[in-house]
C-alpha positions in Angstrom: 57.5 40.2 -68.0 54.8 37.6 -67.7 53.1 37.1 -71.1 50.8 34.3 -70.0 47.3 35.7 -69.9 45.9 32.8 -67.8 48.3 33.0 -64.8 48.9 36.5 -63.5 52.4 37.5 -62.4 51.4 38.0 -58.7 50.2 34.4 -58.6 53.6 33.0 -59.6 55.3 34.9 -56.8 52.8 33.7 -54.1 52.9 30.1 -55.3 56.7 30.2 -54.9 56.4 31.6 -51.4 53.9 28.9 -50.5 56.2 26.2 -51.9 59.2 27.5 -49.9 57.1 27.7 -46.7 55.9 24.1 -47.3 59.4 22.8 -47.8 60.6 24.6 -44.6 57.7 23.1 -42.6 58.6 19.7 -44.0 62.3 20.0 -43.1 61.5 21.4 -39.7 59.1 18.5 -39.0 61.7 15.9 -40.0 64.4 17.5 -37.8 62.0 17.7 -34.9 60.9 14.1 -35.2 64.5 12.9 -35.4 65.5 15.0 -32.4 62.6 14.0 -30.2 63.9 12.1 -27.2 60.7 10.4 -26.1 59.9 8.6 -29.3 60.6 4.9 -30.0 62.2 4.0 -33.3 58.9 2.6 -34.6 57.1 5.8 -33.7 59.8 7.9 -35.5 59.4 5.8 -38.6 55.6 6.2 -38.6 55.8 9.9 -38.1 58.5 10.3 -40.9 56.3 8.3 -43.3 53.2 10.3 -42.4 55.1 13.6 -42.9 56.5 12.4 -46.2 53.2 11.1 -47.6 51.1 14.0 -46.5 53.5 17.0 -47.0 51.5 19.9 -45.4 49.1 18.1 -43.1 51.7 15.7 -41.8 54.0 18.3 -40.3 51.1 20.3 -38.9 49.8 17.1 -37.3 53.3 16.4 -35.9 53.7 19.8 -34.4 50.1 19.7 -33.0 50.7 16.3 -31.4 54.1 17.4 -30.0 52.5 20.5 -28.5 49.6 18.6 -27.0 52.0 16.0 -25.6 54.2 18.6 -23.9 51.2 20.5 -22.6 49.7 17.3 -21.1 53.0 16.5 -19.2 55.3 19.4 -19.0 57.5 17.8 -16.3 59.0 15.4 -18.9 60.1 18.2 -21.3 62.2 20.5 -19.1 65.6 21.4 -20.6 68.5 19.8 -18.7 70.2 21.9 -16.0 73.5 23.3 -17.0 76.5 21.5 -15.4 78.9 23.6 -13.5 
């Protein structure tokens, strides 16, 4: 039982959920940057630093940029054809 009169019990649960989601977003962005085939090494470093320094907005910016880039030129981002 939470005996702290300042912070309600429900707030503790929601803050934990938000923290877990933020970490998942951060890890997903790191993996996505490292697996992106069209990025140079310098661009990867810049994105990783941006994601690390701005933990919530950095991953959102990465996913938005990746989405915009794929939408602008979908021909470069087709999955490879399966080999027989």
